[in-house]
BADREN-805220 format. One line per field, with one value per residue: residue in one letter; x, y, z of N, C-alpha, C in turn; residue number from 1. Coordinates in pm, whole numbers, plus 50000, padded with zeros to 5 digits. Each point is the difference from the previous one (the first is absolute). Layout:
# BADREN-805220
residuo c(A	...)
npx c(X	...)
npy c(Y	...)
npz c(Z	...)
capx c(X	...)
capy c(Y	...)
capz c(Z	...)
cpx c(X	...)
cpy c(Y	...)
cpz c(Z	...)
num c(NUM	...)
END
This chain:
# BADREN-805220
residuo c(M	R	P	T	R	R	S	S	T	S	P	R	A	T	T	D	G	G	A	R	G	R	L	I	E	A	T	A	K	I	M	R	D	E	G	Y	A	A	A	T	S	R	R	V	A	A	E	A	G	V	K	Q	A	L	V	Y	Y	Y	F	P	T	M	D	D	L	F	V	E	V	L	R	S	G	A	E	A	S	L	E	R	M	R	A	A	L	T	D	E	D	P	L	R	A	L	W	I	I	N	S	D	S	R	I	S	V	L	N	T	E	F	M	A	L	A	N	H	R	K	A	I	R	T	E	L	K	A	Y	A	E	R	V	R	D	I	E	T	A	A	V	T	V	A	L	R	T	R	G	I	D	L	D	E	Y	P	P	V	A	I	S	M	L	I	A	Q	I	A	R	S	I	C	N	E	E	T	V	G	V	S	A	G	H	T	A	L	R	D	L	V	E	R	H	L	D	R	L	A	A	P	P	A	S)
npx c(84749	49880	50085	49991	49897	50102	49993	49941	49978	50022	50095	49970	49870	50060	50066	49915	50024	49877	50033	49931	50051	50119	49957	49955	50109	50072	49916	49997	50130	50011	49915	50066	50120	49968	49934	49893	49962	50072	49928	50085	50011	50025	49899	49921	50047	49994	49882	49976	50060	49904	50025	49953	50080	50062	49946	50015	50118	49981	49970	49934	49919	49981	49886	50079	50082	49902	49953	50125	50007	49881	50032	50118	49947	49913	50093	50085	49908	49974	50131	50014	49908	50056	50113	49921	49971	50130	49990	50058	50029	49923	49910	50079	50023	49870	49976	50096	49957	49875	50071	50051	50055	50106	49921	49951	50118	50060	49914	50020	50129	49985	49929	50090	50098	49924	49988	50127	50029	49939	50123	50029	49891	50020	50130	49973	49901	50076	50099	49922	49948	50121	50042	49890	50020	50132	49979	49901	50080	50099	49918	49955	50124	50045	49899	50010	50133	49965	49930	50052	49881	50019	49872	50019	50111	49954	50071	49933	49895	50025	50029	49894	49933	50057	49985	49876	49976	50070	49946	49883	50036	50046	49891	49931	50070	49981	49884	50038	49891	49980	49916	49982	50121	50049	49893	50011	50133	49983	49903	50072	50105	49913	49942	50120	50028	49881	50021	50116	49914	50029	49923	49895	50021)
npy c(18473	50031	50069	50092	50064	50062	50083	50113	49969	49885	49953	49887	50037	50031	49886	49989	50122	49979	49870	49993	50116	49950	49888	50072	50076	49890	49941	50108	50005	49869	50009	50109	49942	49879	50035	49966	49963	50111	50022	49918	49892	49940	50063	49985	49877	49987	50059	49920	49917	49908	49893	49920	49917	50118	49997	49866	50047	50114	49947	49918	50097	50006	49940	49935	49983	49966	49931	49962	49980	49945	49930	49974	49983	49919	49960	49998	49939	49920	50001	49988	49904	49951	50020	49946	49935	50023	49963	50113	49912	49935	50070	50105	49986	49972	50107	50065	49955	50015	50109	49939	49999	50018	50074	50074	49993	50018	50097	50036	49979	50064	50090	49991	50010	50096	50009	49967	50092	49911	49960	50020	49936	49916	49995	49989	49920	49945	49998	49957	49925	49976	49983	49931	49943	49989	49958	49926	49966	49989	49940	49927	49996	49974	49917	49943	50008	49962	49944	49893	49993	49928	50039	50121	50013	49874	50016	49888	50061	50115	49931	49927	50111	50062	49896	49973	50130	50029	49894	50040	50125	49963	49927	50102	50087	49902	50000	50125	49992	50108	49956	50131	49952	50079	49980	49871	50002	50076	49916	49893	50051	50034	49882	49947	50090	49974	49871	50041	50074	50107	49950	50022	50125)
npz c(70888	49951	49924	50094	49948	49946	50102	49960	50131	49936	50085	49929	50020	50116	49975	49899	50040	50050	49997	50113	50041	49962	50056	50099	50006	49987	50083	50078	49984	50014	50101	50038	49980	50054	50109	50074	49877	49984	50108	49940	50075	49886	49938	50105	50015	49870	50001	50106	49913	50015	50074	49904	50066	49998	49880	49995	50035	49936	49881	50083	49962	49870	50039	50087	49898	49917	50103	50021	49870	50002	50110	49947	49880	50060	50083	49898	49926	50103	50017	49868	50007	50109	49933	49906	50111	50016	49874	49957	49905	50090	49931	49989	50129	50011	49926	50065	50117	49960	49971	50105	49880	50079	50080	49901	49940	50117	50028	49874	50022	50115	49930	49902	50089	50054	49867	50029	50090	50078	50034	49872	49961	50100	49973	49871	50032	50094	49912	49901	50095	50042	49875	49973	50119	49974	49875	50046	50100	49912	49917	50100	50048	49876	49977	50119	49987	49880	50097	49942	49943	50108	50008	49951	50075	49998	50112	50027	49945	50064	50110	49969	49973	50104	50081	49963	49992	50112	50059	49952	50024	50119	50018	49949	50071	50087	49936	50028	50077	49925	49908	50010	50020	49907	49924	50030	49984	49892	49966	50034	49940	49906	50012	49996	49903	49949	50020	49947	49932	50074	50095	49924	50037)
capx c(49900	49990	50036	49890	50019	50061	49928	50080	50080	50097	50137	50055	49937	50052	50146	50040	50040	49883	49957	49854	49953	50037	49908	49873	50021	50021	49870	49922	50059	49967	49856	49976	50065	49972	49876	50015	50034	50146	50061	50022	50101	50131	50018	50008	50130	50103	49988	50042	50140	50012	49970	49856	49951	49974	49863	49911	50037	49921	49862	49972	49935	50006	49890	50050	50084	49914	49929	50094	50020	49879	49998	50106	49955	49878	50034	50055	49890	49910	50065	49979	49859	49975	50059	49906	49900	50048	50050	49919	49906	49993	49947	50109	50096	49950	50013	50141	50035	49941	50054	50134	49988	50069	49906	49886	50039	50013	49865	49934	50054	49941	49861	50001	50043	49893	49899	50041	50055	49910	50076	50024	49870	49965	50089	49973	49871	50023	50076	49914	49902	50071	50026	49874	49964	50089	49968	49871	50020	50069	49904	49901	50059	50014	49870	49935	50071	49958	49856	49929	49896	50050	49896	50000	50130	50046	50146	50049	49987	50100	50131	50009	50017	50138	50091	49978	50041	50146	50050	49961	50095	50128	49987	49993	50130	50089	49987	50019	49880	50009	49891	49910	50063	50031	49873	49947	50085	49970	49869	50018	50079	49914	49911	50082	50029	49881	49978	50109	49980	49934	49854	49944	49950)
capy c(50104	50087	50137	50096	50111	50114	50126	50107	50062	49904	50049	49980	50095	50134	50001	49933	50099	50055	49915	49993	50125	50004	49911	50071	50108	49941	49952	50118	50055	49910	50013	50128	50006	49887	49933	49904	49866	49991	49996	49864	49996	50008	50136	50089	49976	50060	50145	50040	49962	49895	49867	49974	49934	50100	50048	49913	50005	50107	49997	49861	49995	50127	50082	50068	50110	50102	50067	50091	50112	50081	50066	50100	50115	50054	50083	50127	50075	50045	50113	50116	50034	50065	50133	50083	50052	50125	50086	50120	49972	49853	49945	49997	49901	49868	49995	49977	49864	49900	50019	49939	49882	49884	49936	49955	49880	49888	49966	49928	49864	49929	49973	49884	49886	49968	49919	49860	49963	50042	50071	50135	50067	50037	50107	50118	50053	50069	50121	50092	50056	50098	50117	50070	50070	50116	50096	50059	50091	50120	50077	50053	50117	50107	50051	50063	50127	50098	50019	49931	49908	49863	49913	50019	49954	49901	49989	49873	50005	50093	49936	49896	50068	50046	49885	49916	50073	50001	49865	49965	50067	49927	49869	50018	50044	49883	49930	50095	50078	50134	50085	50055	50012	50140	50067	49948	50054	50142	50009	49966	50106	50119	49974	49997	50139	50059	49941	50042	50142	50023	50007	50136	50049)
capz c(50016	49883	50036	49997	49907	50064	49986	49942	50104	50051	49992	49867	49908	50019	49994	49876	49901	49931	49889	49997	49943	49857	49929	49989	49903	49868	49952	49961	49877	49890	49975	49932	49869	49912	50035	50110	49951	49985	50133	50048	50106	49937	49949	50116	50065	49914	50011	50134	50018	50101	49950	49990	50122	50102	49980	50075	50141	50059	49953	49964	49868	49930	50052	50119	49953	49941	50109	50066	49908	50010	50132	50004	49922	50061	50116	49949	49940	50106	50066	49913	50008	50131	49992	49924	50092	50058	49893	49982	49891	50000	49875	49902	50048	49959	49853	49970	50046	49911	49865	49996	49912	50058	50090	49921	49925	50093	50044	49891	50001	50114	49967	49910	50079	50094	49932	50001	50131	50107	50104	49949	49996	50138	50043	49918	50046	50128	49970	49926	50093	50084	49914	49977	50124	50017	49894	50032	50113	49950	49920	50094	50063	49901	49960	50116	50026	49898	50010	49892	50045	49991	49947	49854	49951	50098	49999	49948	49853	49950	50014	49897	49871	49992	49993	49881	49881	49997	49972	49863	49911	50011	49936	49855	49953	50002	49871	49891	49968	50059	49949	50100	50132	50030	50029	50127	50107	50014	50064	50142	50062	50018	50113	50122	50032	50059	50133	50088	50032	50130	49988	49990	50129)
cpx c(50002	50033	49880	50034	50055	49916	50094	50089	50101	50140	50059	49948	50059	50151	50054	50045	49885	49948	49848	49942	50031	49909	49865	50012	50016	49868	49914	50051	49962	49853	49969	50051	49952	49868	50023	50042	50150	50070	50004	50109	50141	50030	50018	50136	50112	49998	50051	50145	50021	49970	49850	49943	49963	49859	49906	50038	49914	49853	49968	49931	50015	49885	50044	50086	49916	49925	50091	50032	49881	49997	50103	49960	49879	50032	50056	49890	49906	50058	49981	49854	49969	50055	49907	49894	50040	50057	49908	49895	49989	49948	50109	50106	49957	50010	50144	50042	49949	50046	50141	49992	50068	49908	49885	50031	50007	49862	49924	50047	49940	49853	49989	50036	49890	49889	50030	50047	49913	50073	50025	49870	49959	50083	49970	49869	50018	50072	49911	49898	50064	50029	49872	49957	50083	49969	49869	50012	50066	49904	49894	50050	50005	49865	49931	50064	49952	49849	49919	49903	50046	49895	49996	50129	50059	50152	50052	49993	50105	50139	50019	50020	50146	50094	49984	50039	50152	50056	49968	50096	50134	49994	49998	50136	50100	49996	50004	49879	50009	49887	49909	50063	50027	49873	49945	50082	49968	49866	50011	50075	49916	49908	50078	50036	49880	49975	50108	49985	49932	49849	49953	49943	49850)
cpy c(50092	50144	50093	50113	50120	50125	50106	50066	49904	50055	49988	50106	50139	50007	49940	50099	50054	49916	49995	50125	50010	49912	50069	50111	49945	49952	50116	50057	49914	50012	50128	49997	49893	49928	49891	49861	49981	49984	49857	50003	50014	50144	50098	49987	50066	50151	50050	49967	49897	49864	49975	49938	50099	50057	49919	49988	50105	49991	49858	49983	50137	50092	50076	50119	50112	50078	50100	50121	50096	50077	50111	50127	50067	50092	50136	50088	50056	50118	50127	50045	50074	50142	50096	50062	50135	50095	50121	49981	49848	49939	49991	49897	49859	49982	49966	49858	49895	50014	49943	49869	49877	49923	49939	49870	49878	49957	49921	49855	49919	49970	49877	49873	49954	49916	49851	49951	50056	50083	50145	50079	50049	50119	50130	50067	50080	50133	50104	50067	50104	50127	50080	50081	50127	50107	50072	50100	50129	50089	50063	50127	50118	50062	50074	50135	50109	50017	49933	49897	49854	49901	50010	49948	49902	49983	49870	49999	50092	49938	49892	50062	50044	49882	49924	50072	49998	49863	49958	50063	49927	49868	50011	50041	49886	49925	50096	50082	50135	50092	50045	50026	50145	50075	49956	50052	50148	50020	49973	50112	50125	49981	49994	50141	50066	49949	50041	50144	50013	50009	50145	50042	50026)
cpz c(49879	50039	49988	49905	50075	49977	49945	50103	50059	49985	49861	49903	50012	49989	49871	49893	49919	49886	49988	49935	49851	49918	49978	49895	49859	49939	49952	49868	49879	49964	49925	49857	49903	50029	50104	49952	49987	50135	50053	50107	49942	49954	50116	50068	49919	50011	50135	50029	50110	49935	50004	50128	50108	49987	50088	50146	50071	49965	49951	49865	49934	50043	50124	49961	49941	50107	50070	49913	50009	50131	50007	49926	50062	50116	49956	49942	50106	50076	49919	50006	50130	50001	49927	50090	50057	49895	49986	49891	49985	49871	49894	50042	49958	49849	49961	50038	49901	49855	49986	49922	50058	50093	49923	49926	50092	50051	49894	49995	50115	49977	49911	50077	50094	49937	50007	50138	50112	50105	49959	50000	50139	50048	49925	50043	50129	49977	49932	50092	50092	49921	49980	50122	50017	49897	50030	50115	49955	49922	50090	50066	49903	49965	50115	50030	49905	49995	49892	50058	49979	49951	49847	49937	50102	49993	49942	49847	49939	50007	49894	49862	49982	49976	49868	49871	49987	49961	49857	49899	50000	49926	49848	49945	49997	49867	49882	49961	50070	49955	50114	50136	50039	50039	50134	50118	50025	50072	50150	50072	50026	50120	50132	50043	50068	50141	50099	50044	50135	49982	49995	50134	49992)
num c(1	2	3	4	5	6	7	8	9	10	11	12	13	14	15	16	17	18	19	20	21	22	23	24	25	26	27	28	29	30	31	32	33	34	35	36	37	38	39	40	41	42	43	44	45	46	47	48	49	50	51	52	53	54	55	56	57	58	59	60	61	62	63	64	65	66	67	68	69	70	71	72	73	74	75	76	77	78	79	80	81	82	83	84	85	86	87	88	89	90	91	92	93	94	95	96	97	98	99	100	101	102	103	104	105	106	107	108	109	110	111	112	113	114	115	116	117	118	119	120	121	122	123	124	125	126	127	128	129	130	131	132	133	134	135	136	137	138	139	140	141	142	143	144	145	146	147	148	149	150	151	152	153	154	155	156	157	158	159	160	161	162	163	164	165	166	167	168	169	170	171	172	173	174	175	176	177	178	179	180	181	182	183	184	185	186	187	188	189	190	191	192	193	194	195	196	197	198	199	200	201)
END
């Protein structure tokens, strides 16, 4: 009888000293530091300190491993996004979250990987849509609280501006480009300060 694929909640998965989690963390680290192409089963196993065969014990294919890395990071990011909904200044919270270069670099690697792997593309699309919904909700709350016309300033457009500007700066800085970044950050900060101010009576 052919062995069935083990789930992440199998007894072995929870009593192996955390090997599965180390493989996921090692893959994410390699992707951030060296790019997804460097994340081979041999390289991941070495980084995690386990035998190469263990990679395929938990993840039948490298796509399965990449998907788990994406899901793991996505859940952490979504929790931070949800917290922004209750932050005193949700717009600035979203700006700070999207300015995290560690997240931005990993997302860029997954975008590149998604161009070649359907499974990654499907997972990334689902994650991106959830993020967009949460970001839009946070911006809607912030703008409505301050009495701003939501038709003139659509929350989804404002959330995209905040996120895309922050991520673009991170991506450029990764390759050493910094021209205009200080001026752009200052511009964004000034507008965030104005939007954070109490609405005029």
